[in-house]
DRENROKE-863921 format. One record per residue (C-alpha): residue in one letter; residue number from 1; x, y, z. Coordinates in Angstrom, 2 decimals, m for minus. Example, Ala and Ser with C-alpha at 12.3 -4.5 7.8 and 13.67 -1.06 7.14 Angstrom:
<pts>
(A 1 (12.30 m4.50 7.80)) (S 2 (13.67 m1.06 7.14)) 
</pts>
This chain:
<pts>
(M 1 (16.81 m2.04 6.69)) (G 2 (17.30 m1.69 2.93)) (D 3 (15.87 0.98 0.69)) (K 4 (13.77 m1.55 m1.20)) (I 5 (11.62 m2.43 1.80)) (L 6 (11.07 1.27 2.53)) (T 7 (9.87 2.01 m1.00)) (L 8 (6.44 1.35 m2.47)) (E 9 (6.21 1.64 m6.26)) (Q 10 (3.20 1.80 m8.59)) (M 11 (1.02 3.35 m5.90)) (D 12 (m1.15 4.87 m8.64)) (T 13 (m1.43 1.99 m11.13)) (E 14 (m5.03 1.47 m12.21)) (V 15 (m6.38 3.96 m9.67)) (I 16 (m9.52 5.66 m10.95)) (F 17 (m10.50 8.99 m9.46)) (Y 18 (m14.14 9.93 m9.96)) (H 19 (m13.73 13.57 m8.99)) (L 20 (m10.92 16.01 m8.27)) (A 21 (m11.88 15.84 m4.60)) (D 22 (m11.45 12.05 m4.72)) (E 23 (m7.93 12.44 m6.10)) (R 24 (m7.11 15.06 m3.47)) (A 25 (m8.44 12.75 m0.72)) (Y 26 (m6.21 9.91 m1.96)) (F 27 (m3.02 11.98 m1.86)) (E 28 (m3.89 13.67 1.43)) (W 29 (m4.55 10.30 3.08)) (L 30 (m1.34 8.84 1.68)) (E 31 (0.72 11.81 2.89)) (R 32 (m0.87 11.68 6.38)) (I 33 (0.28 8.11 7.07)) (S 34 (2.91 8.72 9.72)) (C 35 (5.67 6.56 8.22)) (V 36 (5.49 8.24 4.78)) (E 37 (8.48 10.43 4.01)) (S 38 (7.69 11.42 0.42)) (V 39 (5.30 10.82 m2.46)) (K 40 (6.45 11.52 m6.01)) (G 41 (6.11 10.35 m9.59)) (D 42 (9.08 8.47 m11.06)) (G 43 (8.43 7.49 m14.69)) (A 44 (8.20 3.72 m15.14)) (K 45 (8.07 3.22 m11.36)) (G 46 (4.84 5.23 m11.25)) (L 47 (3.93 6.94 m8.03)) (V 48 (6.69 6.12 m5.54)) (V 49 (6.14 6.35 m1.81)) (T 50 (9.28 6.46 0.30)) (L 51 (8.96 5.53 3.97)) (K 52 (11.02 6.93 6.83)) (R 53 (10.63 3.68 8.77)) (T 54 (8.86 0.35 8.71)) (P 55 (5.10 0.88 9.03)) (S 56 (3.53 0.55 12.48)) (E 57 (0.34 m1.52 12.82)) (D 58 (m1.78 1.59 12.28)) (D 59 (0.32 2.68 9.27)) (L 60 (m0.01 m0.76 7.68)) (R 61 (m3.74 m0.88 8.33)) (Q 62 (m4.07 2.52 6.67)) (F 63 (m2.09 1.35 3.62)) (L 64 (m4.32 m1.71 3.39)) (A 65 (m7.50 0.35 3.64)) (L 66 (m6.26 2.89 1.11)) (A 67 (m5.18 0.17 m1.33)) (Y 68 (m8.49 m1.67 m0.96)) (R 69 (m10.54 1.51 m1.39)) (Y 70 (m8.65 2.60 m4.52)) (G 71 (m8.08 m0.85 m6.05)) (L 72 (m4.29 m1.00 m5.78)) (D 73 (m2.31 m4.21 m6.12)) (M 74 (m1.99 m5.16 m2.47)) (R 75 (0.77 m7.77 m2.86)) (K 76 (3.37 m5.03 m2.34)) (F 77 (2.43 m4.91 1.36)) (A 78 (3.33 m8.56 2.07)) (K 79 (6.95 m7.51 2.61)) (F 80 (5.88 m5.81 5.85)) (E 81 (4.90 m9.09 7.52)) (T 82 (6.82 m9.68 10.76)) (D 83 (6.68 m12.06 13.69)) (V 84 (4.94 m9.29 15.64)) (N 85 (2.12 m8.59 13.16)) (R 86 (1.72 m12.05 11.59)) (E 87 (m1.28 m13.06 13.74)) (W 88 (m3.53 m10.20 12.63)) (F 89 (m1.94 m9.50 9.24)) (R 90 (m2.28 m13.12 8.00)) (D 91 (m5.83 m13.53 9.29)) (P 92 (m7.60 m15.21 6.34)) (M 93 (m10.91 m13.64 7.41)) (M 94 (m9.68 m10.08 6.83)) (Y 95 (m10.64 m8.18 3.68)) (W 96 (m7.03 m7.73 2.61)) (F 97 (m5.82 m11.31 3.02)) (E 98 (m6.47 m12.55 m0.53)) (G 99 (m5.14 m9.33 m2.06)) (V 100 (m1.91 m9.41 m0.06)) (F 101 (m1.18 m13.11 0.29)) (G 102 (m3.30 m14.79 m2.39)) (E 103 (m1.86 m16.08 m5.62)) (E 104 (m1.29 m13.72 m8.51)) (K 105 (m4.12 m13.98 m11.01)) (H 106 (m3.04 m14.48 m14.60)) (P 107 (m5.33 m13.53 m17.50)) (D 108 (m6.66 m16.56 m19.39)) 
</pts>
């Protein structure tokens, strides 16, 4: 599997932390996701998360919850869709569906 699929960029774009403890909780949660190898800033790429492997169902659900909670662009997670997870991941009733699979919104 290529490096590109195991890298998540801009994991801090437009994130607003309301307290130092909120920021600490974000990074601690991110670093506790079992497939995460490293978390580091990289200039124009923003906060870059490198994965040691493709996310498991639990890993992906944690990324989705974290992204939803902190207002991240969720489209970056669509690349993790597989034949195995498609049934639950593409469920249009789930809170993440529009953010992951919906069309990109362009400013008017």
